[in-house]
C-alpha positions, 0 to 999 in steps of 0.5 A: 698658524697650526690647525688645531683639529682636522675633522672630516666635514661630516664629523664636524657637522655632527659635532656642531649639532651636538654643540648647538645649544652651547654655541647659541648660549655663548653667542647670545651672551657675547651679543649681550643677550643675558640668558642662562644655559638652562633657559637656552636649552629649554627654549631649544626644546620649545619649553618656555621657562618664563625667564626670557623676555620676548625680545630675547626670545626673538633673538634666540629664534634668530640664532636657531634659524641662522644656524639651521640655514648654515648647516643646510648651506655649508658647501655654499661659497662664502660671499657678501650676499651670503653674509647678508642672508645670515643677517636676514635670518638672525634679525628677522622679526626684531625691528632691525632695519635695514634687514639683510642689508648694510647699515646706512648710518653711523654707529657707536661702539661701547667702550671706545671713541673709535668709529667704524667707517660707513659701508659705502666707504668700504669695499667688503667684497675685496676685503673678504676676497683677500682673507679667502686667499689665505691658505691656512684654514683656521687663520682664515676662519678667525680672521673672518670672525674678527673682520666681520665684528670690526667692519660693523656692516649692520646696525645690529647683530654683527657678533652673531653674524660673525659667529655664524659665518666663521663657524660655517667655514670652520665646519666646511673645512673641518676646523671645529667650532669658534665660540667665546666662553661666557666667563671670558667675555670681559677679557675678550672685549678688552682685546676686541676693543684693542683690535678695533682701535689699532686694526692689529688683529695679532693679539686677539687672533692668538687669544681666540686660538688659545681660548675659543677653538673647540673640536675633537681629534682623531688621534 
């Protein structure tokens, strides 16, 4: 997979901060939090438009806190403990338990009868290490994004965790930003469900590569 961008870490950090509202808006909608860009922008500027429920405001605050943590820890190694910390930041105060820990019960997935394994049946440490061995930075980041979603490590917030973790690595290695356009969410979910059911990542990886990678080129 050819890298689409090769930014410096500093330039990618600047780009990510400039696109922060947009990414939070897209990430929220991907998780089913129905907010507009205008309301997200207002929230990020501490303005309450009255259009966002308290529950959704808490989720937006979690995304904001999670992004702040990521932007301050870009150089930290990606580990399972780091992934748990991101879950803690994005879900705190939202009655999500266990918070910052793997789920301890089964979950259902909307749109499919497929069910993910329980975390105690998985070796996430080994699975993550196998992905981190990949040499191509963009391929590695997209795989992390997909893998976390399919693993369903947590009872809630898996897509938000996947977005933040993948983008931490994207920024660290100057690959831009991953975000699913709101108008493409339906198509994305079709491909995501297919990936869940088959464990074949090729189709969704290619689609993400075409539709979901944003950055700036120095050429």
